[in-house]
N, CA, C and O atoms as CSV, one atom per row, in Angstrom:
chain,resi,resn,atom,element,x,y,z
A,1,MET,N,N,30.093,90.335,35.739
A,1,MET,CA,C,29.328,90.526,36.779
A,1,MET,C,C,28.325,91.325,36.437
A,1,MET,O,O,27.778,91.653,37.489
A,2,LYS,N,N,27.717,91.882,35.410
A,2,LYS,CA,C,26.866,92.322,35.008
A,2,LYS,C,C,26.203,90.510,34.005
A,2,LYS,O,O,26.096,90.748,32.802
A,3,LYS,N,N,26.085,90.038,34.117
A,3,LYS,CA,C,25.509,89.256,33.503
A,3,LYS,C,C,24.993,88.482,35.065
A,3,LYS,O,O,23.832,88.112,34.894
A,4,LEU,N,N,25.392,88.183,36.267
A,4,LEU,CA,C,25.007,87.209,36.798
A,4,LEU,C,C,23.743,88.302,37.637
A,4,LEU,O,O,22.643,87.860,37.966
A,5,MET,N,N,24.197,89.837,37.890
A,5,MET,CA,C,22.903,90.840,38.379
A,5,MET,C,C,21.552,90.333,37.222
A,5,MET,O,O,20.479,89.952,37.689
A,6,LEU,N,N,21.775,90.392,35.793
A,6,LEU,CA,C,21.373,91.041,34.453
A,6,LEU,C,C,20.119,88.923,35.362
A,6,LEU,O,O,18.895,88.799,35.393
A,7,ASN,N,N,20.758,88.286,35.656
A,7,ASN,CA,C,20.140,86.725,35.720
A,7,ASN,C,C,19.390,86.612,36.916
A,7,ASN,O,O,18.520,85.831,37.301
A,8,ASN,N,N,20.132,87.898,37.550
A,8,ASN,CA,C,19.108,87.687,39.469
A,8,ASN,C,C,18.119,88.581,39.082
A,8,ASN,O,O,17.227,88.243,39.862
A,9,ILE,N,N,17.722,89.355,38.517
A,9,ILE,CA,C,16.752,90.238,38.221
A,9,ILE,C,C,15.689,89.149,38.082
A,9,ILE,O,O,14.772,88.748,38.798
A,10,SER,N,N,16.340,88.720,36.466
A,10,SER,CA,C,15.191,87.391,35.736
A,10,SER,C,C,14.883,87.071,36.568
A,10,SER,O,O,13.863,87.603,37.006
A,11,PHE,N,N,15.533,85.989,37.370
A,11,PHE,CA,C,14.415,84.868,38.513
A,11,PHE,C,C,13.686,85.816,39.098
A,11,PHE,O,O,12.561,85.349,39.270
A,12,TYR,N,N,13.759,87.010,39.527
A,12,TYR,CA,C,12.958,87.090,40.936
A,12,TYR,C,C,11.819,87.774,39.783
A,12,TYR,O,O,10.634,87.529,40.008
A,13,THR,N,N,12.118,88.522,38.703
A,13,THR,CA,C,10.718,88.648,38.006
A,13,THR,C,C,9.848,86.966,37.872
A,13,THR,O,O,8.739,86.609,38.272
A,14,ARG,N,N,10.972,86.210,37.111
A,14,ARG,CA,C,10.405,85.102,36.722
A,14,ARG,C,C,9.325,84.456,38.190
A,14,ARG,O,O,8.123,84.193,38.237
A,15,HIS,N,N,10.093,84.404,38.925
A,15,HIS,CA,C,9.249,83.732,40.729
A,15,HIS,C,C,8.294,84.942,41.335
A,15,HIS,O,O,7.457,84.600,42.169
A,16,LYS,N,N,8.366,86.219,40.993
A,16,LYS,CA,C,7.686,87.266,41.787
A,16,LYS,C,C,6.276,87.150,42.197
A,16,LYS,O,O,5.716,87.599,43.197
A,17,GLU,N,N,5.959,86.668,41.517
A,17,GLU,CA,C,3.994,86.189,42.100
A,17,GLU,C,C,4.283,85.341,43.678
A,17,GLU,O,O,4.063,85.759,44.815
A,18,GLN,N,N,4.880,83.946,43.204
A,18,GLN,CA,C,5.683,83.092,44.417
A,18,GLN,C,C,6.297,83.749,46.142
A,18,GLN,O,O,6.198,83.572,47.356
A,19,LEU,N,N,7.009,84.660,44.989
A,19,LEU,CA,C,8.358,85.078,46.292
A,19,LEU,C,C,7.311,86.075,47.120
A,19,LEU,O,O,7.424,86.097,48.345
A,20,LYS,N,N,6.487,86.744,46.605
A,20,LYS,CA,C,5.249,87.761,47.477
A,20,LYS,C,C,4.837,86.819,48.735
A,20,LYS,O,O,5.080,86.827,49.942
A,21,LYS,N,N,4.167,86.085,47.934
A,21,LYS,CA,C,3.466,85.607,48.961
A,21,LYS,C,C,4.120,84.484,49.731
A,21,LYS,O,O,3.430,83.765,50.455
A,22,ILE,N,N,5.543,84.286,49.593
A,22,ILE,CA,C,5.624,83.869,50.875
A,22,ILE,C,C,7.078,84.553,51.464
A,22,ILE,O,O,7.506,83.742,52.286
A,23,TYR,N,N,7.586,85.190,51.414
A,23,TYR,CA,C,7.831,86.415,51.829
A,23,TYR,C,C,7.857,88.007,51.795
A,23,TYR,O,O,8.678,88.907,51.621
A,24,ALA,N,N,6.349,87.834,52.087
A,24,ALA,CA,C,5.727,89.492,51.696
A,24,ALA,C,C,6.371,90.399,52.656
A,24,ALA,O,O,5.930,90.461,53.804
A,25,GLY,N,N,7.422,91.140,52.268
A,25,GLY,CA,C,7.635,92.161,53.971
A,25,GLY,C,C,8.824,92.230,54.477
A,25,GLY,O,O,9.325,92.558,55.553
A,26,LYS,N,N,9.217,91.792,53.317
A,26,LYS,CA,C,10.913,91.080,53.572
A,26,LYS,C,C,12.495,91.151,53.001
A,26,LYS,O,O,12.329,90.682,51.875
A,27,TYR,N,N,13.236,91.309,53.055
A,27,TYR,CA,C,14.346,91.627,51.530
A,27,TYR,C,C,14.673,90.272,51.135
A,27,TYR,O,O,15.115,89.549,52.028
A,28,LEU,N,N,14.609,90.031,50.558
A,28,LEU,CA,C,15.224,88.525,50.307
A,28,LEU,C,C,16.796,89.414,49.183
A,28,LEU,O,O,17.074,90.375,48.466
A,29,ILE,N,N,17.470,87.855,49.956
A,29,ILE,CA,C,18.952,87.715,49.257
A,29,ILE,C,C,18.980,87.040,47.397
A,29,ILE,O,O,18.548,85.897,47.249
A,30,ILE,N,N,19.293,87.515,46.612
A,30,ILE,CA,C,19.336,86.887,45.230
A,30,ILE,C,C,20.538,86.133,44.724
A,30,ILE,O,O,21.109,86.922,43.971
A,31,HIS,N,N,21.111,85.163,44.756
A,31,HIS,CA,C,22.695,85.140,44.595
A,31,HIS,C,C,22.530,84.207,44.396
A,31,HIS,O,O,22.094,83.349,45.164
A,32,HIS,N,N,23.093,84.013,42.350
A,32,HIS,CA,C,23.307,82.810,42.050
A,32,HIS,C,C,22.085,82.115,41.072
A,32,HIS,O,O,22.267,81.137,40.347
A,33,GLU,N,N,20.302,83.144,41.290
A,33,GLU,CA,C,19.542,82.511,41.124
A,33,GLU,C,C,19.066,81.881,41.836
A,33,GLU,O,O,18.152,81.104,41.561
A,34,LYS,N,N,19.560,82.047,42.944
A,34,LYS,CA,C,18.719,81.697,44.622
A,34,LYS,C,C,17.629,82.600,45.431
A,34,LYS,O,O,16.874,83.468,44.993
A,35,VAL,N,N,17.808,82.080,46.837
A,35,VAL,CA,C,17.388,82.873,47.170
A,35,VAL,C,C,18.100,82.608,48.516
A,35,VAL,O,O,17.759,81.781,49.362
A,36,PHE,N,N,18.738,83.124,48.544
A,36,PHE,CA,C,19.896,82.697,49.876
A,36,PHE,C,C,19.653,83.089,51.500
A,36,PHE,O,O,19.878,82.355,52.462
A,37,GLY,N,N,19.236,84.183,51.511
A,37,GLY,CA,C,18.775,85.583,53.352
A,37,GLY,C,C,17.146,86.335,53.077
A,37,GLY,O,O,16.432,87.229,52.623
A,38,VAL,N,N,17.331,85.157,53.753
A,38,VAL,CA,C,15.243,87.318,53.678
A,38,VAL,C,C,16.186,87.351,55.197
A,38,VAL,O,O,16.934,86.507,55.689
A,39,CYS,N,N,15.764,88.735,55.664
A,39,CYS,CA,C,16.412,89.676,56.405
A,39,CYS,C,C,14.719,91.075,56.457
A,39,CYS,O,O,13.985,91.517,55.574
A,40,ASN,N,N,14.792,91.267,57.838
A,40,ASN,CA,C,14.149,92.819,57.879
A,40,ASN,C,C,13.857,93.178,58.299
A,40,ASN,O,O,13.148,93.308,59.297
A,41,SER,N,N,14.942,93.933,56.792
A,41,SER,CA,C,15.678,95.700,56.589
A,41,SER,C,C,16.568,95.415,55.905
A,41,SER,O,O,17.450,94.562,56.014
A,42,TRP,N,N,16.352,96.123,55.191
A,42,TRP,CA,C,17.546,96.834,54.226
A,42,TRP,C,C,19.779,96.597,54.861
A,42,TRP,O,O,20.848,96.016,54.675
A,43,TRP,N,N,19.198,97.379,55.450
A,43,TRP,CA,C,21.180,97.139,56.433
A,43,TRP,C,C,20.996,95.788,56.540
A,43,TRP,O,O,21.703,95.076,55.826
A,44,GLU,N,N,19.999,95.147,57.460
A,44,GLU,CA,C,20.637,93.615,57.450
A,44,GLU,C,C,20.539,92.820,56.556
A,44,GLU,O,O,21.109,91.741,56.716
A,45,ALA,N,N,19.632,93.109,55.041
A,45,ALA,CA,C,20.366,92.382,54.012
A,45,ALA,C,C,22.208,92.834,53.422
A,45,ALA,O,O,23.306,92.279,53.383
A,46,SER,N,N,21.495,94.400,52.992
A,46,SER,CA,C,23.020,94.212,53.108
A,46,SER,C,C,24.257,93.466,53.423
A,46,SER,O,O,24.938,92.699,52.742
A,47,ARG,N,N,24.367,93.895,54.641
A,47,ARG,CA,C,25.144,93.810,55.801
A,47,ARG,C,C,25.358,91.460,55.568
A,47,ARG,O,O,26.486,90.970,55.602
A,48,LYS,N,N,24.097,90.556,55.375
A,48,LYS,CA,C,24.488,89.751,55.417
A,48,LYS,C,C,25.162,89.373,54.425
A,48,LYS,O,O,25.873,88.368,54.431
A,49,GLY,N,N,24.934,90.517,52.997
A,49,GLY,CA,C,24.965,89.438,51.624
A,49,GLY,C,C,26.423,90.242,51.258
A,49,GLY,O,O,26.682,89.946,50.092
A,50,LEU,N,N,27.237,90.940,51.679
A,50,LEU,CA,C,28.408,90.845,51.896
A,50,LEU,C,C,29.483,89.992,52.873
A,50,LEU,O,O,30.699,89.924,52.696
A,51,GLU,N,N,28.539,89.225,54.183
A,51,GLU,CA,C,29.110,88.682,55.143
A,51,GLU,C,C,29.768,87.115,53.957
A,51,GLU,O,O,30.824,86.488,53.880
A,52,LEU,N,N,28.335,87.063,53.191
A,52,LEU,CA,C,27.982,85.576,53.036
A,52,LEU,C,C,29.459,85.829,51.965
A,52,LEU,O,O,30.573,85.513,52.385
A,53,PHE,N,N,29.203,86.609,50.155
A,53,PHE,CA,C,30.163,86.133,49.446
A,53,PHE,C,C,31.364,87.414,48.829
A,53,PHE,O,O,31.859,87.540,47.709
A,54,ARG,N,N,31.528,88.164,49.986
A,54,ARG,CA,C,32.382,88.863,50.357
A,54,ARG,C,C,32.473,89.693,48.562
A,54,ARG,O,O,33.413,89.262,47.894
A,55,GLU,N,N,31.844,90.456,48.066
A,55,GLU,CA,C,31.240,90.494,46.819
A,55,GLU,C,C,30.473,91.491,46.676
A,55,GLU,O,O,30.252,91.887,47.820
A,56,ASP,N,N,29.501,92.653,45.366
A,56,ASP,CA,C,29.021,93.004,45.453
A,56,ASP,C,C,27.213,92.853,44.053
A,56,ASP,O,O,26.458,93.620,43.455
A,57,THR,N,N,27.539,90.490,44.342
A,57,THR,CA,C,27.069,90.296,43.385
A,57,THR,C,C,26.007,89.879,43.072
A,57,THR,O,O,25.528,89.446,42.024
A,58,PHE,N,N,25.294,90.200,45.084
A,58,PHE,CA,C,24.048,89.612,45.187
A,58,PHE,C,C,22.626,90.179,44.538
A,58,PHE,O,O,22.594,90.069,43.312
A,59,LEU,N,N,22.014,90.484,44.853
A,59,LEU,CA,C,20.849,91.052,44.437
A,59,LEU,C,C,20.128,91.023,45.762
A,59,LEU,O,O,20.259,89.977,46.397
A,60,ILE,N,N,18.902,92.609,46.651
A,60,ILE,CA,C,18.172,92.557,47.234
A,60,ILE,C,C,17.358,92.934,47.267
A,60,ILE,O,O,17.349,94.146,47.484
A,61,LYS,N,N,16.265,92.358,47.118
A,61,LYS,CA,C,14.742,92.774,46.644
A,61,LYS,C,C,13.373,93.242,47.618
A,61,LYS,O,O,12.410,92.522,47.354
A,62,TYR,N,N,13.128,94.100,48.494
A,62,TYR,CA,C,11.722,94.070,49.202
A,62,TYR,C,C,10.399,93.352,48.742
A,62,TYR,O,O,9.675,93.738,47.824
A,63,CYS,N,N,10.311,92.854,49.096
A,63,CYS,CA,C,9.184,91.172,48.474
A,63,CYS,C,C,7.302,92.241,48.816
A,63,CYS,O,O,6.769,91.911,49.876
A,64,ILE,N,N,6.523,93.327,47.977
A,64,ILE,CA,C,5.642,93.787,48.912
A,64,ILE,C,C,4.745,92.907,49.070
A,64,ILE,O,O,3.830,93.095,49.872
């Protein structure tokens, strides 16, 4: 699980500028180095991530 989270963080870091241009002001759900969802609030992203994956191996990142 630790490696998966590090991979998700690395994915965001590598693609940060591109993601910020596309998803500014949104919360991203990142899982297995892919964007699986885009939400308007952290609460919505948490709920949607848990519904999709049934575990907490996803990353929620706010794009500024």
